[in-house]
N, C-alpha and C positions, 0 to 999 in steps of 0.2 A: 503493499499499499503505500503511496506516495505521500510525502509530507507537505507542510504548508508552503514551504520555501520552493519545493518543487512544482507544486501546482501553479503558483502566481508565474513562475517563469515560462509557461507553456505558451504556445503561439496562439491557442485559442483563448479567448477571453475568460477571465475568472471572476465571478461576482463572490465577494467574502461578505457575508452577513455577520456583522460583530453584534452580538445580542447579550443579554444578562438573563439568568433563570428566572431572576424574580420581577422582570420587567413587566408591566400591565399587559402588553399585548403580544406575550411571548407565543402563545397557541396560534393566534392570527399570523405571526411572522412564520412559524413552523409549516403552517397550510401553504402559505404564500411561497417560501421555499420549495417545497414539494411541487407545486404548480410549474414553478419556473425549471426546475429539472426535468420534468416531463416535457416541457416544451423545447426546451434547449438542449436535449439529451446528447446529440453528437457535435453539437455547435459551441458550446460553452460550459464551464465548469461553474457549479454554484456549491459554495461551501458556507456552512454554519460554524461560528467560533463563538464560544463562550468568554465572555470578558473576564468573568470571575474567576476562572480556572486558567487564563492565560494573559495573565498582569504583564509580561514583558512585550506582549504584542499590544496592548492598550497603551503602554507607555511608548513604545517604538511609533505607532500611528497617532499617537496623540488623540486618543478617542475621549471624548467628552459627554457624549449623549449615546444612548441606546435605543433603537438599533441603529448602527451606522452601516451604509452599505460602501463598500470599496470595489472598484472595478478595476482589474490589472490586467495587463497583457505583456508578455516577455519581460516579466519583473518590474515593470512601470506601472505606477498608479495613473490610469486615466483619467478617473471621475470619482467623487466621493459626495454621497448624501447622506443626511442623517435625520432621524425621526421617521414618524409613520409616512409610509409610502403606499400607493398602489401597485398591484400588480402592472399595470398598463406603464406607470412611470419606470418601473425596473426594466421590463421588456424593452422600452425606449433606451434606457441606458445601454442595455446589452448590445441591442441592434445597431447603435452607433459604433461599436467596437468590433464589429463583425466584418 
């Protein structure tokens, strides 16, 4: 299984959803991520990362709010959005990187 660093360096876009287990809309985000994984199965990677267990990533990416969505491609951060987002907004984010 690939790790975080390997995944974000791939040539396909990788949307990383930084969340926190105790956030109010955790269940909603879980289903949103599942739907995105289904829609972009071969075109993009979609990863969930719990910031409460990955403090080093929280500090490295200066996360101030959950959820935070960061889109990577070939190791570079392309876009970042924070707060509640719709599936359509996240789809658009991914589509722009394809």
